[in-house]
C-alpha positions as CSV (number, residue, x, y, z in Angstrom):
1,X,-38.5,-185.0,-30.4
2,X,-38.2,-181.3,-31.0
3,X,-34.5,-181.6,-31.7
4,X,-34.9,-184.6,-33.9
5,X,-37.5,-182.7,-35.9
6,X,-35.1,-179.8,-36.3
7,X,-32.3,-182.0,-37.7
8,X,-34.7,-183.7,-40.1
9,X,-36.1,-180.4,-41.2
10,X,-32.6,-179.0,-41.9
11,X,-31.5,-182.1,-43.8
12,X,-34.6,-182.1,-46.0
13,X,-34.2,-178.3,-46.8
14,X,-30.5,-178.6,-47.6
15,X,-31.2,-181.6,-49.9
16,X,-33.9,-179.7,-51.7
17,X,-31.6,-176.7,-52.2
18,X,-28.8,-178.9,-53.7
19,X,-31.4,-180.5,-56.0
20,X,-32.5,-177.1,-57.2
21,X,-29.0,-176.0,-58.1
22,X,-27.4,-178.7,-60.2
23,X,-23.6,-178.6,-60.2
24,X,-23.4,-176.7,-56.9
25,X,-21.7,-178.4,-54.0
26,X,-20.4,-177.5,-50.6
27,X,-18.5,-179.3,-47.9
28,X,-20.1,-180.6,-44.7
29,X,-18.7,-180.9,-41.2
30,X,-20.2,-182.5,-38.1
31,X,-18.5,-181.6,-34.9
32,X,-18.6,-183.4,-31.5
33,X,-16.7,-181.6,-28.8
34,X,-16.3,-182.2,-25.1
35,X,-14.6,-179.3,-23.2
36,X,-13.7,-178.6,-19.6
37,X,-13.0,-175.0,-18.6
38,X,-10.8,-174.2,-15.6
39,X,-12.1,-170.7,-14.5
40,X,-9.1,-170.2,-12.2
41,X,-6.5,-170.0,-14.9
42,X,-8.8,-169.5,-17.9
43,X,-7.5,-172.6,-19.6
44,X,-9.5,-175.4,-21.1
45,X,-9.0,-178.9,-22.5
46,X,-11.1,-180.5,-25.2
47,X,-11.6,-183.4,-27.4
48,X,-12.9,-183.0,-30.9
49,X,-14.4,-185.5,-33.4
50,X,-15.1,-184.1,-36.8
51,X,-16.8,-186.0,-39.6
52,X,-15.7,-184.3,-42.9
53,X,-17.7,-184.9,-46.0
54,X,-16.0,-184.1,-49.3
55,X,-18.7,-183.2,-51.7
56,X,-16.3,-181.8,-54.3
57,X,-14.8,-183.5,-57.3
58,X,-11.3,-183.0,-55.9
59,X,-9.2,-185.6,-54.0
60,X,-8.0,-183.8,-50.9
61,X,-4.5,-184.6,-49.6
62,X,-4.3,-181.9,-47.0
63,X,-6.8,-180.0,-44.8
64,X,-6.5,-176.8,-42.8
65,X,-7.9,-175.7,-39.5
66,X,-8.2,-172.2,-38.0
67,X,-6.5,-171.7,-34.6
68,X,-7.8,-168.2,-34.0
69,X,-6.7,-167.9,-30.4
70,X,-3.0,-167.9,-31.6
71,X,-3.5,-164.4,-32.9
72,X,-3.4,-163.0,-29.4
73,X,0.3,-163.5,-28.9
74,X,3.2,-161.1,-29.1
75,X,4.7,-161.2,-32.6
76,X,1.6,-162.7,-34.3
77,X,0.4,-161.3,-37.6
78,X,-2.4,-159.5,-35.8
79,X,0.1,-157.9,-33.5
80,X,2.3,-156.9,-36.5
81,X,-0.7,-155.4,-38.3
82,X,-1.6,-153.3,-35.2
83,X,2.0,-151.9,-35.1
84,X,2.1,-151.0,-38.8
85,X,-1.4,-149.9,-39.9
86,X,-1.9,-146.1,-39.9
87,X,-5.1,-146.1,-38.0
88,X,-5.1,-149.1,-35.6
89,X,-8.4,-150.2,-34.0
90,X,-8.7,-148.1,-30.8
91,X,-9.9,-151.0,-28.8
92,X,-6.7,-153.0,-29.5
93,X,-4.1,-150.3,-28.6
94,X,-3.1,-148.3,-25.6
95,X,-1.6,-144.8,-25.7
96,X,1.9,-144.4,-24.3
97,X,4.4,-141.5,-24.3
98,X,7.6,-141.8,-26.4
99,X,9.8,-138.7,-26.1
100,X,6.8,-136.7,-25.0
101,X,4.7,-137.7,-27.9
102,X,1.5,-139.8,-27.7
103,X,2.0,-143.2,-29.5
104,X,-0.5,-146.0,-29.9
105,X,0.9,-149.3,-28.9
106,X,-0.5,-152.8,-29.6
107,X,-2.2,-154.3,-26.5
108,X,-1.1,-157.7,-27.8
109,X,2.6,-156.8,-27.8
110,X,2.9,-156.8,-24.0
111,X,0.7,-159.8,-23.1
112,X,2.3,-162.0,-20.5
113,X,2.4,-165.8,-20.9
114,X,-0.7,-166.2,-18.6
115,X,-2.6,-163.5,-20.6
116,X,-2.0,-164.7,-24.2
117,X,-4.4,-166.8,-26.2
118,X,-3.4,-170.2,-27.6
119,X,-4.7,-173.4,-29.1
120,X,-2.4,-176.4,-29.0
121,X,-3.3,-179.5,-30.9
122,X,-2.2,-183.0,-30.1
123,X,-3.0,-186.6,-30.9
124,X,-4.4,-185.8,-34.4
125,X,-5.8,-188.9,-36.2
126,X,-7.7,-189.6,-39.3
127,X,-9.9,-192.6,-39.1
128,X,-7.8,-193.8,-36.1
129,X,-4.4,-193.3,-37.9
130,X,-2.0,-190.6,-36.9
131,X,-1.6,-187.7,-39.4
132,X,1.0,-184.9,-39.5
133,X,-0.4,-181.6,-38.1
134,X,1.7,-178.5,-38.2
135,X,0.8,-175.2,-36.5
136,X,1.6,-172.2,-38.6
137,X,0.5,-169.1,-36.8
138,X,-3.3,-169.2,-36.7
139,X,-3.5,-172.1,-39.2
140,X,-3.1,-175.8,-38.6
141,X,-1.8,-177.6,-41.8
142,X,-2.7,-181.3,-41.8
143,X,-1.1,-183.7,-44.2
144,X,-3.6,-186.6,-44.3
145,X,-2.9,-190.2,-43.6
146,X,-4.9,-191.0,-46.7
147,X,-6.5,-188.8,-49.4
148,X,-10.2,-188.0,-49.1
149,X,-11.8,-189.1,-52.3
150,X,-14.6,-187.2,-54.0
151,X,-18.1,-187.8,-52.4
152,X,-16.6,-189.6,-49.4
153,X,-16.3,-189.1,-45.7
154,X,-13.5,-189.3,-43.1
155,X,-13.3,-188.8,-39.4
156,X,-10.7,-186.6,-37.7
157,X,-10.1,-186.7,-34.0
158,X,-7.8,-184.5,-31.9
159,X,-7.1,-183.1,-28.4
160,X,-6.7,-179.4,-27.8
161,X,-5.5,-177.2,-25.0
162,X,-6.6,-173.6,-25.0
163,X,-6.0,-170.5,-23.1
164,X,-8.5,-167.6,-23.1
165,X,-6.6,-164.4,-23.8
166,X,-7.2,-161.1,-22.1
167,X,-10.0,-159.5,-24.1
168,X,-8.4,-157.6,-27.0
169,X,-10.8,-158.1,-29.9
170,X,-14.2,-159.8,-29.9
171,X,-13.2,-162.8,-27.8
172,X,-11.4,-163.2,-24.6
173,X,-11.7,-162.9,-20.8
174,X,-12.6,-160.0,-18.5
175,X,-13.7,-157.4,-21.0
176,X,-14.1,-153.7,-20.3
177,X,-17.7,-154.3,-19.1
178,X,-16.7,-157.1,-16.7
179,X,-17.9,-160.1,-18.7
180,X,-15.7,-163.0,-17.7
181,X,-15.7,-165.3,-20.8
182,X,-16.5,-164.4,-24.4
183,X,-15.8,-167.6,-26.2
184,X,-15.8,-166.8,-29.9
185,X,-13.7,-168.8,-32.5
186,X,-12.3,-170.7,-29.5
187,X,-12.0,-174.2,-31.0
188,X,-10.0,-175.8,-33.9
189,X,-12.2,-174.8,-36.8
190,X,-12.1,-176.5,-40.2
191,X,-11.3,-174.1,-43.0
192,X,-13.6,-173.7,-46.0
193,X,-12.8,-175.5,-49.3
194,X,-15.0,-174.5,-52.2
195,X,-14.8,-174.1,-56.0
196,X,-12.0,-171.5,-55.5
197,X,-10.0,-173.9,-53.4
198,X,-8.9,-173.5,-49.7
199,X,-9.7,-170.4,-47.7
200,X,-7.2,-170.8,-44.9
201,X,-6.7,-167.1,-44.2
202,X,-4.6,-166.0,-41.2
203,X,-6.5,-164.1,-38.5
204,X,-5.5,-160.5,-38.3
205,X,-8.8,-159.2,-36.8
206,X,-11.1,-159.0,-39.8
207,X,-13.8,-161.5,-40.8
208,X,-14.5,-165.2,-40.8
209,X,-15.6,-168.0,-43.2
210,X,-16.7,-171.4,-42.2
211,X,-18.1,-174.8,-43.3
212,X,-21.7,-175.7,-42.9
213,X,-22.4,-178.5,-40.5
214,X,-23.9,-179.7,-37.2
215,X,-22.4,-179.1,-33.7
216,X,-22.8,-181.3,-30.6
217,X,-20.9,-179.5,-27.8
218,X,-20.5,-180.3,-24.1
219,X,-19.0,-177.7,-21.9
220,X,-18.1,-178.4,-18.3
221,X,-17.6,-175.4,-16.1
222,X,-18.1,-174.1,-12.5
223,X,-21.8,-174.4,-11.6
224,X,-22.0,-170.7,-10.6
225,X,-21.7,-169.6,-14.3
226,X,-24.6,-168.9,-16.7
227,X,-23.9,-169.7,-20.3
228,X,-25.5,-168.5,-23.5
229,X,-24.6,-168.9,-27.1
230,X,-25.2,-171.0,-30.2
231,X,-27.5,-174.0,-30.3
232,X,-30.2,-175.5,-28.2
233,X,-29.5,-176.6,-24.6
234,X,-30.3,-180.3,-24.3
235,X,-30.5,-180.5,-20.5
236,X,-32.3,-177.3,-19.2
237,X,-33.8,-179.0,-16.2
238,X,-30.3,-180.0,-15.0
239,X,-28.8,-176.6,-15.6
240,X,-31.2,-174.0,-14.2
241,X,-30.0,-170.5,-14.7
242,X,-33.2,-169.4,-16.4
243,X,-33.3,-172.3,-18.8
244,X,-35.4,-174.8,-16.9
245,X,-39.1,-175.3,-17.6
246,X,-41.6,-173.4,-15.4
247,X,-42.1,-175.0,-12.0
248,X,-39.0,-177.3,-12.1
249,X,-36.6,-176.9,-9.3
250,X,-33.0,-177.7,-10.0
251,X,-31.2,-179.6,-7.2
252,X,-27.4,-179.9,-7.5
253,X,-25.6,-182.8,-5.9
254,X,-24.0,-181.6,-2.7
255,X,-20.4,-182.2,-3.8
256,X,-20.9,-181.1,-7.5
257,X,-18.8,-178.0,-8.2
258,X,-19.4,-178.1,-12.0
259,X,-22.1,-178.5,-14.5
260,X,-22.0,-179.9,-18.0
261,X,-23.9,-177.8,-20.5
262,X,-24.9,-179.8,-23.6
263,X,-25.7,-177.8,-26.8
264,X,-26.8,-179.0,-30.2
265,X,-26.6,-176.5,-33.1
266,X,-28.0,-177.8,-36.4
267,X,-26.8,-176.5,-39.7
268,X,-24.6,-173.6,-38.7
269,X,-21.0,-172.6,-39.6
270,X,-19.6,-171.7,-36.1
271,X,-20.3,-172.2,-32.4
272,X,-19.9,-169.4,-29.9
273,X,-20.7,-169.1,-26.2
274,X,-20.2,-166.7,-23.3
275,X,-20.3,-167.2,-19.5
276,X,-20.5,-165.0,-16.4
277,X,-21.5,-165.5,-12.8
278,X,-23.6,-162.4,-12.8
279,X,-25.8,-162.8,-15.9
280,X,-29.5,-162.1,-15.8
281,X,-31.2,-164.4,-18.3
282,X,-34.5,-163.4,-19.9
283,X,-36.5,-165.3,-22.5
284,X,-39.0,-163.4,-24.7
285,X,-41.2,-165.0,-27.3
286,X,-40.5,-163.7,-30.8
287,X,-42.1,-164.1,-34.2
288,X,-42.9,-167.6,-35.4
289,X,-42.5,-169.0,-31.8
290,X,-38.8,-168.2,-31.8
291,X,-37.3,-167.8,-28.3
292,X,-35.2,-164.7,-27.9
293,X,-32.7,-165.0,-25.1
294,X,-31.1,-162.0,-23.4
295,X,-28.0,-162.3,-21.1
296,X,-26.7,-159.2,-19.4
297,X,-25.0,-158.0,-16.2
298,X,-27.2,-157.6,-13.1
299,X,-26.7,-153.9,-12.5
300,X,-29.6,-151.4,-12.3
301,X,-28.6,-149.2,-15.3
302,X,-27.8,-152.2,-17.5
303,X,-31.0,-154.1,-16.5
304,X,-33.2,-151.1,-17.3
305,X,-31.9,-150.7,-20.9
306,X,-31.9,-154.4,-21.6
307,X,-35.5,-154.7,-20.5
308,X,-36.4,-151.9,-22.9
309,X,-34.4,-153.5,-25.7
310,X,-36.3,-156.8,-25.5
311,X,-39.6,-155.9,-27.1
312,X,-37.8,-153.8,-29.8
313,X,-35.9,-156.8,-30.9
314,X,-39.1,-158.8,-31.3
315,X,-40.2,-156.0,-33.8
316,X,-36.9,-156.0,-35.6
317,X,-36.9,-159.8,-36.1
318,X,-40.5,-159.6,-37.4
319,X,-39.4,-156.9,-39.9
320,X,-36.5,-158.9,-41.2
321,X,-38.7,-161.9,-41.6
322,X,-41.0,-159.9,-43.8
323,X,-38.4,-158.2,-46.0
324,X,-36.0,-161.1,-46.4
325,X,-37.5,-164.4,-45.2
326,X,-38.3,-166.2,-42.0
327,X,-35.5,-166.8,-39.5
328,X,-35.2,-170.6,-39.7
329,X,-34.0,-171.5,-36.1
330,X,-36.2,-171.5,-33.0
331,X,-33.7,-169.5,-30.9
332,X,-31.6,-166.4,-30.9
333,X,-29.5,-165.0,-28.1
334,X,-28.4,-161.4,-27.4
335,X,-25.4,-161.6,-25.0
336,X,-23.5,-158.9,-23.3
337,X,-19.8,-159.8,-24.1
338,X,-17.0,-159.2,-26.5
339,X,-16.5,-155.6,-27.8
340,X,-18.8,-153.5,-29.9
341,X,-20.9,-156.2,-31.6
342,X,-20.1,-159.3,-33.6
343,X,-22.4,-161.8,-35.2
344,X,-22.2,-165.6,-34.5
345,X,-24.4,-168.6,-35.2
346,X,-27.8,-168.1,-33.5
347,X,-26.4,-165.3,-31.3
348,X,-24.4,-162.1,-31.0
349,X,-21.9,-160.9,-28.4
350,X,-22.4,-157.1,-27.9
351,X,-21.5,-154.4,-25.4
352,X,-24.4,-153.6,-23.0
353,X,-23.5,-150.7,-20.8
354,X,-24.3,-147.9,-23.2
355,X,-27.4,-145.9,-24.1
356,X,-30.5,-147.6,-25.4
357,X,-30.2,-146.0,-28.8
358,X,-26.7,-147.3,-29.4
359,X,-27.6,-150.8,-28.1
360,X,-30.6,-150.9,-30.4
361,X,-28.5,-150.1,-33.4
362,X,-25.9,-152.7,-32.5
363,X,-28.5,-155.4,-31.7
364,X,-30.4,-154.7,-34.9
365,X,-27.2,-154.9,-37.0
366,X,-26.0,-158.1,-35.4
367,X,-29.4,-159.7,-35.7
368,X,-29.4,-158.7,-39.4
369,X,-26.3,-160.8,-39.8
370,X,-28.4,-163.9,-39.1
371,X,-29.7,-163.5,-42.6
372,X,-26.6,-162.0,-44.3
373,X,-23.8,-164.3,-43.1
374,X,-25.3,-166.9,-40.9
375,X,-27.9,-168.1,-43.4
376,X,-26.6,-166.5,-46.6
377,X,-23.0,-167.4,-45.8
378,X,-21.0,-165.4,-48.3
379,X,-17.2,-165.4,-47.9
380,X,-17.0,-162.3,-45.7
381,X,-13.2,-162.4,-45.8
382,X,-13.1,-161.9,-49.5
383,X,-16.4,-160.0,-49.9
384,X,-17.1,-158.2,-46.6
385,X,-19.4,-155.8,-48.4
386,X,-21.9,-158.7,-49.0
387,X,-22.6,-159.3,-45.4
388,X,-21.7,-156.0,-43.7
389,X,-23.3,-153.9,-46.5
390,X,-26.5,-155.9,-46.9
391,X,-26.9,-156.1,-43.1
392,X,-26.5,-152.3,-42.9
393,X,-29.2,-151.9,-45.6
394,X,-31.8,-153.9,-43.7
395,X,-30.7,-152.4,-40.4
396,X,-31.4,-148.9,-41.7
397,X,-34.8,-150.0,-43.0
398,X,-35.7,-151.6,-39.6
399,X,-34.6,-148.6,-37.5
400,X,-36.5,-146.3,-39.8
401,X,-39.6,-148.5,-39.4
402,X,-39.3,-148.1,-35.6
403,X,-39.1,-144.4,-35.8
404,X,-42.3,-142.4,-35.2
405,X,-41.2,-139.9,-37.9
406,X,-40.1,-141.9,-41.0
407,X,-37.2,-140.7,-43.2
408,X,-38.1,-140.6,-46.9
409,X,-34.5,-141.7,-47.7
410,X,-33.1,-143.6,-44.6
411,X,-29.8,-144.1,-46.5
412,X,-29.1,-140.4,-47.0
413,X,-26.2,-140.4,-44.5
414,X,-24.5,-143.4,-46.2
415,X,-24.3,-141.4,-49.5
416,X,-22.6,-138.5,-47.7
417,X,-20.1,-140.8,-46.0
418,X,-19.3,-142.5,-49.3
419,X,-18.7,-139.2,-51.1
420,X,-16.2,-138.2,-48.3
421,X,-14.4,-141.5,-48.9
422,X,-14.1,-140.8,-52.6
423,X,-12.8,-137.3,-51.9
424,X,-10.2,-138.6,-49.4
425,X,-8.4,-140.6,-52.2
426,X,-8.1,-143.6,-49.8
427,X,-10.9,-145.7,-51.4
428,X,-10.0,-149.2,-52.5
429,X,-12.3,-151.4,-54.7
430,X,-14.9,-153.6,-52.9
431,X,-13.3,-156.6,-54.5
432,X,-10.3,-156.0,-52.1
433,X,-9.8,-158.8,-49.7
434,X,-10.8,-157.7,-46.2
435,X,-7.3,-158.1,-44.9
436,X,-5.7,-156.0,-47.7
437,X,-7.1,-152.6,-47.0
438,X,-4.4,-150.0,-46.2
439,X,-6.4,-148.5,-43.4
440,X,-9.3,-149.5,-41.1
441,X,-11.6,-146.5,-41.8
442,X,-11.7,-146.9,-45.6
443,X,-12.3,-150.7,-45.1
444,X,-15.3,-149.9,-42.8
445,X,-16.8,-147.3,-45.1
446,X,-16.4,-149.6,-48.1
447,X,-17.8,-152.7,-46.5
448,X,-20.6,-151.2,-44.5
449,X,-21.5,-148.1,-46.4
450,X,-20.7,-148.7,-50.1
451,X,-21.9,-152.3,-49.6
452,X,-25.2,-151.0,-48.4
453,X,-25.4,-148.5,-51.3
454,X,-25.2,-151.5,-53.7
455,X,-28.8,-152.3,-52.7
456,X,-30.2,-148.8,-52.1
457,X,-28.8,-147.7,-55.4
458,X,-30.2,-150.8,-57.0
459,X,-33.6,-149.4,-56.1
460,X,-32.8,-146.5,-58.4
461,X,-31.6,-148.8,-61.1
462,X,-34.4,-151.5,-61.2
463,X,-37.0,-150.1,-58.8
464,X,-38.1,-150.7,-55.2
465,X,-40.4,-153.6,-56.0
466,X,-37.8,-155.5,-57.9
467,X,-35.2,-155.0,-55.2
468,X,-37.7,-156.3,-52.6
469,X,-38.4,-159.4,-54.7
470,X,-34.6,-159.9,-55.3
471,X,-33.9,-160.1,-51.6
472,X,-36.6,-162.6,-51.0
473,X,-35.6,-164.8,-54.0
474,X,-31.9,-164.5,-53.1
475,X,-32.7,-165.7,-49.6
476,X,-34.9,-168.6,-50.8
477,X,-32.4,-169.8,-53.4
478,X,-29.1,-169.4,-51.4
479,X,-29.9,-169.9,-47.7
480,X,-27.6,-172.4,-46.1
481,X,-25.2,-172.0,-49.0
482,X,-22.2,-169.8,-49.9
483,X,-23.4,-167.2,-52.3
484,X,-21.0,-165.1,-54.3
485,X,-21.3,-161.6,-55.7
486,X,-22.4,-163.0,-59.0
487,X,-25.3,-164.7,-57.3
488,X,-26.9,-161.5,-56.0
489,X,-26.4,-159.9,-59.4
490,X,-28.0,-162.9,-61.3
491,X,-30.9,-163.0,-58.9
492,X,-31.6,-159.3,-59.5
493,X,-31.4,-160.0,-63.3
494,X,-33.8,-162.9,-63.1
495,X,-36.3,-160.9,-61.1
496,X,-36.1,-157.7,-63.1
497,X,-35.1,-158.8,-66.6
498,X,-32.4,-156.2,-66.6
499,X,-28.8,-156.8,-67.6
500,X,-26.7,-155.8,-64.6
501,X,-23.1,-157.1,-65.2
502,X,-21.9,-153.5,-65.7
503,X,-23.3,-152.6,-62.3
504,X,-21.6,-155.4,-60.4
505,X,-18.3,-154.7,-62.2
506,X,-18.2,-150.9,-61.9
507,X,-19.5,-150.7,-58.3
508,X,-17.5,-153.6,-56.8
509,X,-14.4,-154.2,-58.9
510,X,-13.3,-150.7,-59.8
511,X,-13.0,-147.2,-58.4
512,X,-15.1,-145.8,-61.2
513,X,-17.6,-143.2,-60.0
514,X,-20.9,-141.8,-61.1
515,X,-21.1,-138.1,-62.1
516,X,-23.8,-136.8,-64.4
517,X,-24.5,-133.1,-65.0
518,X,-26.9,-130.7,-66.6
519,X,-24.6,-129.2,-69.2
520,X,-26.8,-126.8,-71.1
521,X,-30.4,-125.5,-71.3
522,X,-31.4,-123.6,-74.4
523,X,-34.5,-121.9,-75.7
524,X,-35.7,-123.6,-78.8
525,X,-38.8,-121.7,-80.2
526,X,-41.7,-122.9,-78.0
527,X,-39.5,-125.7,-76.6
528,X,-36.5,-126.1,-74.4
529,X,-33.5,-128.2,-75.3
530,X,-31.7,-129.9,-72.4
531,X,-28.2,-131.3,-72.8
532,X,-26.9,-133.7,-70.1
533,X,-23.4,-135.0,-69.8
534,X,-21.8,-138.1,-68.3
535,X,-18.6,-137.1,-66.5
536,X,-17.8,-140.1,-64.4
537,X,-17.0,-143.5,-65.9
538,X,-19.8,-145.5,-64.4
539,X,-23.0,-145.4,-66.5
540,X,-26.5,-145.1,-65.1
541,X,-30.1,-144.7,-66.3
542,X,-31.4,-141.3,-65.7
543,X,-34.5,-140.1,-63.8
544,X,-35.1,-136.4,-64.3
545,X,-37.7,-134.2,-62.7
546,X,-38.9,-130.9,-64.2
547,X,-40.8,-128.4,-62.0
548,X,-42.6,-125.5,-63.7
549,X,-43.4,-122.0,-62.5
550,X,-47.1,-122.9,-62.5
551,X,-46.5,-125.6,-59.8
552,X,-46.9,-128.5,-62.2
553,X,-44.3,-131.3,-62.6
554,X,-43.3,-133.9,-65.1
555,X,-40.5,-136.5,-65.2
556,X,-38.3,-138.0,-67.9
557,X,-36.6,-141.4,-67.9
558,X,-33.5,-142.2,-70.0
559,X,-32.9,-145.9,-70.1
560,X,-29.3,-147.2,-70.1
561,X,-28.8,-149.0,-73.4
562,X,-26.6,-151.8,-71.9
563,X,-29.3,-152.7,-69.4
564,X,-32.0,-153.5,-72.1
565,X,-34.5,-152.5,-69.5
566,X,-37.1,-149.9,-68.7
567,X,-37.9,-149.2,-65.0
568,X,-41.4,-148.7,-63.9
569,X,-42.3,-145.1,-63.0
570,X,-41.2,-144.6,-59.3
571,X,-43.6,-141.7,-59.0
572,X,-46.9,-142.7,-60.7
573,X,-48.6,-139.4,-59.6
574,X,-46.2,-137.5,-61.9
575,X,-46.6,-138.0,-65.7
576,X,-43.4,-139.6,-67.1
577,X,-42.0,-139.5,-70.6
578,X,-39.6,-142.4,-71.6
579,X,-36.9,-141.1,-73.9
580,X,-34.5,-142.9,-76.2
581,X,-31.8,-144.9,-74.4
582,X,-28.4,-143.5,-73.7
583,X,-25.4,-145.6,-74.7
584,X,-22.3,-145.3,-72.5
585,X,-19.9,-144.3,-75.3
586,X,-21.8,-141.0,-76.0
587,X,-20.6,-138.4,-73.5
588,X,-23.8,-136.2,-73.9
589,X,-27.5,-136.7,-74.3
590,X,-29.9,-134.1,-75.7
591,X,-33.7,-134.0,-75.5
592,X,-36.5,-131.4,-75.8
593,X,-39.1,-130.3,-73.2
594,X,-42.3,-129.2,-74.9
595,X,-42.5,-125.9,-72.9
596,X,-40.5,-122.7,-73.2
597,X,-37.5,-122.1,-71.0
598,X,-39.2,-119.3,-69.1
599,X,-41.8,-121.7,-67.7
600,X,-39.2,-123.9,-66.1
601,X,-38.4,-123.4,-62.4
602,X,-36.2,-126.3,-61.7
603,X,-34.7,-129.4,-63.3
604,X,-33.2,-132.2,-61.1
605,X,-31.3,-135.3,-62.0
606,X,-32.3,-138.1,-59.6
607,X,-34.8,-136.4,-57.3
608,X,-34.8,-139.6,-55.1
609,X,-31.2,-139.2,-54.0
610,X,-30.6,-142.9,-54.5
611,X,-28.0,-142.6,-57.3
612,X,-24.5,-142.1,-55.8
613,X,-23.5,-139.2,-57.9
614,X,-20.3,-137.8,-56.4
615,X,-20.9,-134.2,-57.4
616,X,-24.4,-133.1,-56.6
617,X,-24.1,-129.4,-57.6
618,X,-24.3,-130.1,-61.3
619,X,-27.4,-132.2,-60.9
620,X,-29.7,-129.3,-60.5
621,X,-30.7,-126.3,-62.7
622,X,-32.8,-123.8,-60.8
623,X,-34.2,-120.3,-61.6
624,X,-34.0,-118.2,-58.4
């Protein structure tokens, strides 16, 4: 009854969302998969039935699937990228000596046939009729037996053979911490088709994009393994391994060597699992009766840190619920596996042998992705800053909330990192596709840091209260959908009343920077005339604080003309004067302070530190 209720609830909520947004559509997929894993050779066989609903106005003659495992083969695009990028991911390369010089070599390059990953597709049919399916690297191109008409459904069936690669990146077998199976992006996965067309991107180690749907998955594996991952286990009393109800004893048939784990995951856009014979499995009750599952290796140092992590993650989930919106599922799993940390539907795979502080940061970040990617499912391949950046923003807020001593500006380090990227000359616009960055580090800083600054700087632009309301409205209007950059911008506009197109364009589509300065301060009888200048291309409203020699303070606010907006005073305890607006075309702005120059101790542009002005030195005038 519980699972039926969940499906009904999701169906109703999605229907209501579509009704609210006339003209919006998204495709729907419903998977049924039955998989058998051979743990001796790390190969698996599966059958997949996929009901595809075409909610678009297009007639589809082809469809595309992702075959992510095929990336882990010598000569793949991922292998080629590792061999040519200037700063390859350290987890994916090994150091070798060539003529006495250290050289980084792709770990994929030398994989043996029994170590590579693959997905092989056979017996592809559409509504029982054979269709032509062609493997092209990590993509399966399918020419349909019959076109899929608008607002119609079709059923695809196929068989697949897979091999789990040695763990190179995120998924695979036998990772550095000894986790046997990290099964991420392991099945033939339908590519996304939306108003922009097909998103059948090859996999070269960046991000993912998937179609919303329901998953019904059966996994048969050696009975000694414990599994965790996406979805709700349907047969906990048959499985054991910490899943069964209290007081129930699991009795396996004497000759049974395997168990079949049956999971249902409603309204998600991927399905991930991990397995190990040595997992400890804890269940902790989280906010709103959500079960938080923890799977980790049974070694003393690991156990101690994971036990400490568990209550902290209850607090983090509660914080995210309050600042964004309630987590909608009744389960989430933190699983030791993969490398670093990576978000998946209803779970994360993360490393677990490190220090508690590092584990907390990783777990908080990956849990944050449940809101920004696995509920607000932006296209993270095209716009990685929307999920990585927004997740980093709420992660910084959550970790600061857990600190005994709170930072006034928990994003301060992000600004410093962004300034260094600008100085390096290696920055590329946030509108760059995730796969098209020249180097890994500029990609990471752009996506995680500059993406986070989009929101923290928005506090400076429209005010903290409006940003808080924007996140909650964005979540309510776009959950279980595929929001675009314009959607977060328009949500902020509707909440605040400000015009923000300039902000989205300059910050995400260009390399324009912010640089304002105090150009001149002159005595003017019993007044002081201050001249400000805009040096950078990106316009901004200006908050300015004046501190006097007698210890008093006052602030000035210069609205940006193209915003047609006046921000509320962020420091009500300090008297503020709202000046005339400043239009972008004018390089300077002049105003008077009604006190003589000698009474001024200090003038500061943006005392909050939330405006990403790349040259801070000219933001302050100070008498010393």
